[in-house]
ChimeraX commands (.cxc) that place a marker at each C-alpha (Angstrom):
marker #1 position 120.01,90.51,98.79 radius 0.5
marker #1 position 118.29,93.74,97.64 radius 0.5
marker #1 position 118.63,97.01,99.67 radius 0.5
marker #1 position 116.57,100.30,99.03 radius 0.5
marker #1 position 118.33,103.54,100.12 radius 0.5
marker #1 position 116.00,106.48,100.22 radius 0.5
marker #1 position 118.47,109.59,100.72 radius 0.5
marker #1 position 118.42,113.02,99.34 radius 0.5
marker #1 position 122.02,114.01,100.39 radius 0.5
marker #1 position 124.04,113.02,97.43 radius 0.5
marker #1 position 127.21,112.39,99.19 radius 0.5
marker #1 position 125.37,110.11,101.96 radius 0.5
marker #1 position 123.55,108.31,99.19 radius 0.5
marker #1 position 126.72,107.85,97.08 radius 0.5
marker #1 position 128.84,106.44,100.09 radius 0.5
marker #1 position 126.14,104.17,101.09 radius 0.5
marker #1 position 125.73,102.93,97.44 radius 0.5
marker #1 position 129.46,102.39,97.19 radius 0.5
marker #1 position 129.84,101.00,100.42 radius 0.5
marker #1 position 126.77,98.42,100.41 radius 0.5
marker #1 position 127.79,97.41,96.81 radius 0.5
marker #1 position 131.32,96.59,98.14 radius 0.5
marker #1 position 129.59,94.32,100.62 radius 0.5
marker #1 position 127.75,92.57,97.79 radius 0.5
marker #1 position 124.37,94.13,98.34 radius 0.5
marker #1 position 122.14,94.78,95.12 radius 0.5
marker #1 position 121.44,98.41,95.89 radius 0.5
marker #1 position 118.73,100.76,94.46 radius 0.5
marker #1 position 118.85,104.31,95.52 radius 0.5
marker #1 position 116.07,106.89,95.77 radius 0.5
marker #1 position 116.76,110.68,96.00 radius 0.5
marker #1 position 113.20,111.66,96.59 radius 0.5
marker #1 position 110.41,110.72,98.87 radius 0.5
marker #1 position 108.15,110.12,95.72 radius 0.5
marker #1 position 110.67,108.08,94.12 radius 0.5
marker #1 position 111.33,106.18,97.20 radius 0.5
marker #1 position 107.64,105.33,97.61 radius 0.5
marker #1 position 107.16,104.18,94.17 radius 0.5
marker #1 position 110.18,101.61,94.57 radius 0.5
marker #1 position 109.35,100.44,97.99 radius 0.5
marker #1 position 105.67,99.78,96.84 radius 0.5
marker #1 position 106.45,98.21,93.47 radius 0.5
marker #1 position 109.44,96.32,94.02 radius 0.5
marker #1 position 110.53,93.72,96.68 radius 0.5
marker #1 position 113.38,94.45,98.78 radius 0.5
marker #1 position 114.96,92.60,101.68 radius 0.5
marker #1 position 116.18,95.79,103.73 radius 0.5
marker #1 position 115.27,99.50,103.39 radius 0.5
marker #1 position 117.67,102.36,104.74 radius 0.5
marker #1 position 115.18,105.26,105.04 radius 0.5
marker #1 position 115.92,109.03,105.64 radius 0.5
marker #1 position 113.01,110.63,107.35 radius 0.5
marker #1 position 113.46,114.25,105.81 radius 0.5
marker #1 position 113.01,114.03,102.14 radius 0.5
marker #1 position 111.66,116.25,99.31 radius 0.5
marker #1 position 108.31,115.20,98.37 radius 0.5
marker #1 position 106.75,112.54,100.53 radius 0.5
marker #1 position 108.35,112.26,103.78 radius 0.5
marker #1 position 110.04,109.27,105.21 radius 0.5
marker #1 position 107.34,108.70,107.60 radius 0.5
marker #1 position 104.82,108.47,104.83 radius 0.5
marker #1 position 106.74,106.08,103.14 radius 0.5
marker #1 position 107.08,103.78,106.25 radius 0.5
marker #1 position 103.51,103.99,106.90 radius 0.5
marker #1 position 102.66,102.95,103.34 radius 0.5
marker #1 position 104.93,99.84,103.81 radius 0.5
marker #1 position 103.72,98.88,106.89 radius 0.5
marker #1 position 100.03,99.36,105.77 radius 0.5
marker #1 position 100.30,96.72,103.27 radius 0.5
marker #1 position 101.53,94.15,105.59 radius 0.5
marker #1 position 105.32,94.39,104.48 radius 0.5
marker #1 position 107.67,93.12,107.32 radius 0.5
marker #1 position 110.91,94.25,105.49 radius 0.5
marker #1 position 113.44,95.68,108.07 radius 0.5
marker #1 position 113.52,99.52,107.86 radius 0.5
marker #1 position 116.43,101.44,109.42 radius 0.5
marker #1 position 115.64,105.16,109.60 radius 0.5
marker #1 position 118.25,108.06,109.47 radius 0.5
marker #1 position 117.65,111.13,111.49 radius 0.5
marker #1 position 119.42,114.44,112.51 radius 0.5
marker #1 position 121.27,114.43,115.72 radius 0.5
marker #1 position 118.67,116.62,117.52 radius 0.5
marker #1 position 115.68,115.15,116.04 radius 0.5
marker #1 position 114.60,112.94,118.90 radius 0.5
marker #1 position 110.93,113.37,118.05 radius 0.5
marker #1 position 111.51,112.08,114.64 radius 0.5
marker #1 position 113.31,109.07,116.10 radius 0.5
marker #1 position 110.15,108.40,118.18 radius 0.5
marker #1 position 107.68,108.71,115.54 radius 0.5
marker #1 position 109.88,106.62,113.22 radius 0.5
marker #1 position 109.96,103.69,115.55 radius 0.5
marker #1 position 106.22,104.06,116.55 radius 0.5
marker #1 position 105.72,104.05,112.91 radius 0.5
marker #1 position 106.97,100.67,112.35 radius 0.5
marker #1 position 110.69,101.45,111.83 radius 0.5
marker #1 position 113.04,98.60,113.13 radius 0.5
marker #1 position 115.96,100.90,114.32 radius 0.5
marker #1 position 117.49,104.15,113.57 radius 0.5
marker #1 position 120.77,105.80,113.05 radius 0.5
marker #1 position 121.85,109.32,113.88 radius 0.5
marker #1 position 123.63,111.34,111.23 radius 0.5
marker #1 position 126.55,111.35,110.84 radius 0.5
marker #1 position 127.17,107.95,111.30 radius 0.5
marker #1 position 130.08,105.24,110.80 radius 0.5
marker #1 position 129.34,103.00,108.05 radius 0.5
marker #1 position 130.60,99.70,110.13 radius 0.5
marker #1 position 127.90,100.76,112.51 radius 0.5
marker #1 position 125.21,100.69,109.89 radius 0.5
marker #1 position 126.36,97.29,108.48 radius 0.5
marker #1 position 126.26,95.86,112.16 radius 0.5
marker #1 position 122.75,97.19,112.70 radius 0.5
marker #1 position 121.53,95.76,109.24 radius 0.5
marker #1 position 123.02,92.39,110.10 radius 0.5
marker #1 position 121.41,92.24,113.41 radius 0.5
marker #1 position 118.04,93.23,111.82 radius 0.5
marker #1 position 118.38,90.68,108.98 radius 0.5
marker #1 position 118.95,88.09,111.47 radius 0.5
marker #1 position 116.22,88.80,113.49 radius 0.5
marker #1 position 113.78,89.26,110.70 radius 0.5
marker #1 position 114.87,86.81,108.20 radius 0.5
marker #1 position 112.02,84.13,107.24 radius 0.5
marker #1 position 113.98,81.22,105.91 radius 0.5
marker #1 position 112.97,79.33,109.14 radius 0.5
marker #1 position 109.37,80.00,108.66 radius 0.5
marker #1 position 107.33,76.89,108.14 radius 0.5
marker #1 position 103.73,78.52,107.29 radius 0.5
marker #1 position 103.04,81.21,104.85 radius 0.5
marker #1 position 99.68,82.76,104.48 radius 0.5
marker #1 position 97.72,85.46,102.63 radius 0.5
marker #1 position 93.97,85.72,103.42 radius 0.5
marker #1 position 92.74,82.14,103.33 radius 0.5
marker #1 position 95.51,80.89,101.12 radius 0.5
marker #1 position 97.93,78.82,103.29 radius 0.5
marker #1 position 101.15,76.90,102.65 radius 0.5
marker #1 position 103.06,74.37,104.76 radius 0.5
marker #1 position 106.72,74.16,103.64 radius 0.5
marker #1 position 107.43,71.08,105.66 radius 0.5
marker #1 position 104.38,69.04,104.46 radius 0.5
marker #1 position 104.61,70.81,100.94 radius 0.5
marker #1 position 100.84,71.29,101.29 radius 0.5
marker #1 position 98.62,74.20,99.85 radius 0.5
marker #1 position 95.04,74.97,100.91 radius 0.5
marker #1 position 92.77,77.89,100.03 radius 0.5
marker #1 position 89.60,78.19,102.36 radius 0.5
marker #1 position 90.39,74.94,103.78 radius 0.5
marker #1 position 90.27,73.11,100.35 radius 0.5
marker #1 position 93.52,71.24,99.27 radius 0.5
marker #1 position 95.30,72.72,96.16 radius 0.5
marker #1 position 97.53,70.36,94.11 radius 0.5
marker #1 position 100.47,72.00,92.66 radius 0.5
marker #1 position 103.48,71.00,90.54 radius 0.5
marker #1 position 106.92,71.32,91.97 radius 0.5
marker #1 position 107.63,74.63,89.90 radius 0.5
marker #1 position 104.20,76.06,90.76 radius 0.5
marker #1 position 104.79,75.19,94.43 radius 0.5
marker #1 position 108.18,77.07,94.16 radius 0.5
marker #1 position 106.47,79.91,92.34 radius 0.5
marker #1 position 103.85,80.35,94.96 radius 0.5
marker #1 position 106.21,80.17,97.58 radius 0.5
marker #1 position 108.33,82.99,96.12 radius 0.5
marker #1 position 104.93,85.10,95.81 radius 0.5
marker #1 position 104.03,84.45,99.37 radius 0.5
marker #1 position 107.45,85.46,100.83 radius 0.5
marker #1 position 107.07,88.69,98.83 radius 0.5
marker #1 position 103.35,89.15,99.80 radius 0.5
marker #1 position 102.27,92.67,99.40 radius 0.5
marker #1 position 105.14,93.69,97.09 radius 0.5
marker #1 position 105.35,93.59,93.24 radius 0.5
marker #1 position 107.40,90.85,91.90 radius 0.5
marker #1 position 108.92,91.71,88.66 radius 0.5
marker #1 position 109.68,89.07,85.78 radius 0.5
marker #1 position 113.37,89.77,86.23 radius 0.5
marker #1 position 113.15,88.58,89.97 radius 0.5
marker #1 position 111.35,85.52,88.81 radius 0.5
marker #1 position 113.78,84.91,85.95 radius 0.5
marker #1 position 116.74,85.31,88.61 radius 0.5
marker #1 position 115.37,83.69,91.63 radius 0.5
marker #1 position 112.78,80.93,90.50 radius 0.5
marker #1 position 114.27,80.11,87.07 radius 0.5
marker #1 position 117.97,80.78,88.11 radius 0.5
marker #1 position 118.50,82.68,84.76 radius 0.5
marker #1 position 120.76,85.63,84.98 radius 0.5
marker #1 position 118.60,87.82,82.42 radius 0.5
marker #1 position 115.11,87.92,80.90 radius 0.5
marker #1 position 114.49,86.83,77.29 radius 0.5
marker #1 position 111.35,85.83,75.48 radius 0.5
marker #1 position 111.56,82.23,76.26 radius 0.5
marker #1 position 111.87,82.66,80.23 radius 0.5
marker #1 position 109.04,85.35,79.97 radius 0.5
marker #1 position 106.91,82.74,78.28 radius 0.5
marker #1 position 107.53,80.24,80.75 radius 0.5
marker #1 position 106.92,82.68,83.60 radius 0.5
marker #1 position 103.44,83.66,82.09 radius 0.5
marker #1 position 102.46,79.96,81.54 radius 0.5
marker #1 position 103.15,79.05,85.03 radius 0.5
marker #1 position 101.51,82.07,86.68 radius 0.5
marker #1 position 98.36,81.47,84.49 radius 0.5
marker #1 position 98.37,77.94,85.67 radius 0.5
marker #1 position 99.01,79.06,89.40 radius 0.5
marker #1 position 96.19,81.44,88.89 radius 0.5
marker #1 position 93.78,78.50,87.78 radius 0.5
marker #1 position 94.61,76.53,91.06 radius 0.5
marker #1 position 94.61,79.27,93.60 radius 0.5
marker #1 position 92.20,81.92,92.37 radius 0.5
marker #1 position 89.76,80.83,89.58 radius 0.5
marker #1 position 87.54,78.41,91.94 radius 0.5
marker #1 position 87.19,81.32,94.58 radius 0.5
marker #1 position 85.29,84.50,94.46 radius 0.5
marker #1 position 88.12,86.70,95.94 radius 0.5
marker #1 position 91.18,86.71,93.55 radius 0.5
marker #1 position 94.62,87.24,95.29 radius 0.5
marker #1 position 97.37,86.79,92.45 radius 0.5
marker #1 position 97.21,90.00,90.65 radius 0.5
marker #1 position 99.03,91.28,87.39 radius 0.5
marker #1 position 100.66,94.68,87.55 radius 0.5
marker #1 position 100.57,95.84,84.16 radius 0.5
marker #1 position 104.01,96.83,82.70 radius 0.5
marker #1 position 105.71,95.77,86.01 radius 0.5
marker #1 position 105.03,92.14,87.29 radius 0.5
marker #1 position 102.78,90.38,89.81 radius 0.5
marker #1 position 101.67,90.88,93.28 radius 0.5
marker #1 position 99.82,88.58,95.73 radius 0.5
marker #1 position 97.94,90.43,98.34 radius 0.5
marker #1 position 94.58,90.20,100.25 radius 0.5
marker #1 position 94.09,94.05,99.22 radius 0.5
marker #1 position 93.47,95.56,95.98 radius 0.5
marker #1 position 96.97,97.12,94.63 radius 0.5
marker link #1:1,2 radius 0.2
marker link #1:2,3 radius 0.2
marker link #1:3,4 radius 0.2
marker link #1:4,5 radius 0.2
marker link #1:5,6 radius 0.2
marker link #1:6,7 radius 0.2
marker link #1:7,8 radius 0.2
marker link #1:8,9 radius 0.2
marker link #1:9,10 radius 0.2
marker link #1:10,11 radius 0.2
marker link #1:11,12 radius 0.2
marker link #1:12,13 radius 0.2
marker link #1:13,14 radius 0.2
marker link #1:14,15 radius 0.2
marker link #1:15,16 radius 0.2
marker link #1:16,17 radius 0.2
marker link #1:17,18 radius 0.2
marker link #1:18,19 radius 0.2
marker link #1:19,20 radius 0.2
marker link #1:20,21 radius 0.2
marker link #1:21,22 radius 0.2
marker link #1:22,23 radius 0.2
marker link #1:23,24 radius 0.2
marker link #1:24,25 radius 0.2
marker link #1:25,26 radius 0.2
marker link #1:26,27 radius 0.2
marker link #1:27,28 radius 0.2
marker link #1:28,29 radius 0.2
marker link #1:29,30 radius 0.2
marker link #1:30,31 radius 0.2
marker link #1:31,32 radius 0.2
marker link #1:32,33 radius 0.2
marker link #1:33,34 radius 0.2
marker link #1:34,35 radius 0.2
marker link #1:35,36 radius 0.2
marker link #1:36,37 radius 0.2
marker link #1:37,38 radius 0.2
marker link #1:38,39 radius 0.2
marker link #1:39,40 radius 0.2
marker link #1:40,41 radius 0.2
marker link #1:41,42 radius 0.2
marker link #1:42,43 radius 0.2
marker link #1:43,44 radius 0.2
marker link #1:44,45 radius 0.2
marker link #1:45,46 radius 0.2
marker link #1:46,47 radius 0.2
marker link #1:47,48 radius 0.2
marker link #1:48,49 radius 0.2
marker link #1:49,50 radius 0.2
marker link #1:50,51 radius 0.2
marker link #1:51,52 radius 0.2
marker link #1:52,53 radius 0.2
marker link #1:53,54 radius 0.2
marker link #1:54,55 radius 0.2
marker link #1:55,56 radius 0.2
marker link #1:56,57 radius 0.2
marker link #1:57,58 radius 0.2
marker link #1:58,59 radius 0.2
marker link #1:59,60 radius 0.2
marker link #1:60,61 radius 0.2
marker link #1:61,62 radius 0.2
marker link #1:62,63 radius 0.2
marker link #1:63,64 radius 0.2
marker link #1:64,65 radius 0.2
marker link #1:65,66 radius 0.2
marker link #1:66,67 radius 0.2
marker link #1:67,68 radius 0.2
marker link #1:68,69 radius 0.2
marker link #1:69,70 radius 0.2
marker link #1:70,71 radius 0.2
marker link #1:71,72 radius 0.2
marker link #1:72,73 radius 0.2
marker link #1:73,74 radius 0.2
marker link #1:74,75 radius 0.2
marker link #1:75,76 radius 0.2
marker link #1:76,77 radius 0.2
marker link #1:77,78 radius 0.2
marker link #1:78,79 radius 0.2
marker link #1:79,80 radius 0.2
marker link #1:80,81 radius 0.2
marker link #1:81,82 radius 0.2
marker link #1:82,83 radius 0.2
marker link #1:83,84 radius 0.2
marker link #1:84,85 radius 0.2
marker link #1:85,86 radius 0.2
marker link #1:86,87 radius 0.2
marker link #1:87,88 radius 0.2
marker link #1:88,89 radius 0.2
marker link #1:89,90 radius 0.2
marker link #1:90,91 radius 0.2
marker link #1:91,92 radius 0.2
marker link #1:92,93 radius 0.2
marker link #1:93,94 radius 0.2
marker link #1:94,95 radius 0.2
marker link #1:95,96 radius 0.2
marker link #1:96,97 radius 0.2
marker link #1:97,98 radius 0.2
marker link #1:98,99 radius 0.2
marker link #1:99,100 radius 0.2
marker link #1:100,101 radius 0.2
marker link #1:101,102 radius 0.2
marker link #1:102,103 radius 0.2
marker link #1:103,104 radius 0.2
marker link #1:104,105 radius 0.2
marker link #1:105,106 radius 0.2
marker link #1:106,107 radius 0.2
marker link #1:107,108 radius 0.2
marker link #1:108,109 radius 0.2
marker link #1:109,110 radius 0.2
marker link #1:110,111 radius 0.2
marker link #1:111,112 radius 0.2
marker link #1:112,113 radius 0.2
marker link #1:113,114 radius 0.2
marker link #1:114,115 radius 0.2
marker link #1:115,116 radius 0.2
marker link #1:116,117 radius 0.2
marker link #1:117,118 radius 0.2
marker link #1:118,119 radius 0.2
marker link #1:119,120 radius 0.2
marker link #1:120,121 radius 0.2
marker link #1:121,122 radius 0.2
marker link #1:122,123 radius 0.2
marker link #1:123,124 radius 0.2
marker link #1:124,125 radius 0.2
marker link #1:125,126 radius 0.2
marker link #1:126,127 radius 0.2
marker link #1:127,128 radius 0.2
marker link #1:128,129 radius 0.2
marker link #1:129,130 radius 0.2
marker link #1:130,131 radius 0.2
marker link #1:131,132 radius 0.2
marker link #1:132,133 radius 0.2
marker link #1:133,134 radius 0.2
marker link #1:134,135 radius 0.2
marker link #1:135,136 radius 0.2
marker link #1:136,137 radius 0.2
marker link #1:137,138 radius 0.2
marker link #1:138,139 radius 0.2
marker link #1:139,140 radius 0.2
marker link #1:140,141 radius 0.2
marker link #1:141,142 radius 0.2
marker link #1:142,143 radius 0.2
marker link #1:143,144 radius 0.2
marker link #1:144,145 radius 0.2
marker link #1:145,146 radius 0.2
marker link #1:146,147 radius 0.2
marker link #1:147,148 radius 0.2
marker link #1:148,149 radius 0.2
marker link #1:149,150 radius 0.2
marker link #1:150,151 radius 0.2
marker link #1:151,152 radius 0.2
marker link #1:152,153 radius 0.2
marker link #1:153,154 radius 0.2
marker link #1:154,155 radius 0.2
marker link #1:155,156 radius 0.2
marker link #1:156,157 radius 0.2
marker link #1:157,158 radius 0.2
marker link #1:158,159 radius 0.2
marker link #1:159,160 radius 0.2
marker link #1:160,161 radius 0.2
marker link #1:161,162 radius 0.2
marker link #1:162,163 radius 0.2
marker link #1:163,164 radius 0.2
marker link #1:164,165 radius 0.2
marker link #1:165,166 radius 0.2
marker link #1:166,167 radius 0.2
marker link #1:167,168 radius 0.2
marker link #1:168,169 radius 0.2
marker link #1:169,170 radius 0.2
marker link #1:170,171 radius 0.2
marker link #1:171,172 radius 0.2
marker link #1:172,173 radius 0.2
marker link #1:173,174 radius 0.2
marker link #1:174,175 radius 0.2
marker link #1:175,176 radius 0.2
marker link #1:176,177 radius 0.2
marker link #1:177,178 radius 0.2
marker link #1:178,179 radius 0.2
marker link #1:179,180 radius 0.2
marker link #1:180,181 radius 0.2
marker link #1:181,182 radius 0.2
marker link #1:182,183 radius 0.2
marker link #1:183,184 radius 0.2
marker link #1:184,185 radius 0.2
marker link #1:185,186 radius 0.2
marker link #1:186,187 radius 0.2
marker link #1:187,188 radius 0.2
marker link #1:188,189 radius 0.2
marker link #1:189,190 radius 0.2
marker link #1:190,191 radius 0.2
marker link #1:191,192 radius 0.2
marker link #1:192,193 radius 0.2
marker link #1:193,194 radius 0.2
marker link #1:194,195 radius 0.2
marker link #1:195,196 radius 0.2
marker link #1:196,197 radius 0.2
marker link #1:197,198 radius 0.2
marker link #1:198,199 radius 0.2
marker link #1:199,200 radius 0.2
marker link #1:200,201 radius 0.2
marker link #1:201,202 radius 0.2
marker link #1:202,203 radius 0.2
marker link #1:203,204 radius 0.2
marker link #1:204,205 radius 0.2
marker link #1:205,206 radius 0.2
marker link #1:206,207 radius 0.2
marker link #1:207,208 radius 0.2
marker link #1:208,209 radius 0.2
marker link #1:209,210 radius 0.2
marker link #1:210,211 radius 0.2
marker link #1:211,212 radius 0.2
marker link #1:212,213 radius 0.2
marker link #1:213,214 radius 0.2
marker link #1:214,215 radius 0.2
marker link #1:215,216 radius 0.2
marker link #1:216,217 radius 0.2
marker link #1:217,218 radius 0.2
marker link #1:218,219 radius 0.2
marker link #1:219,220 radius 0.2
marker link #1:220,221 radius 0.2
marker link #1:221,222 radius 0.2
marker link #1:222,223 radius 0.2
marker link #1:223,224 radius 0.2
marker link #1:224,225 radius 0.2
marker link #1:225,226 radius 0.2
marker link #1:226,227 radius 0.2
view
């Protein structure tokens, strides 16, 4: 499970990095608002710990961008003890919960577990972006009401894209999670590109509006808005 920590206080960021890694989370840390903005919008995360007071972009700006593109990733904001207004703004802006600094690490873990239980999408039967719909139980895909026939691997690939809709999915993520390969190599990259091209022919080429986009040098993104 991937967690993004956006925190400019070095001691706090280091403690969160070490603690979450020790709990077997895959952790990325951003020390500035700009760095956090880039990571949050170019990579897929299962959870975000977000300080509101940051150099560069504020945590509220990052939060607004995440929610504007439709991401439902759980976000826990960190605030100063006397920043009641920031807590209100954070929750109103789309945060799922908040913690006041200083905080106990076990409490942060407990809040994370609660939000992940509440927000996890494993039980979701229907996935949708724009007029592209997938029913996981029936294993059916439709675009604009028309049936789309996919191979098993194309179905698995599309499901992964839809579960990460609005986020950039890297080749490393696809190699790890869809092809079950611990690392990238030329063979896996070629397989990914071939299957993405085939999937694009099925779900995009017959239609005026293209949803599956290539983000040059980064990966792919399925979204109803331009990236």
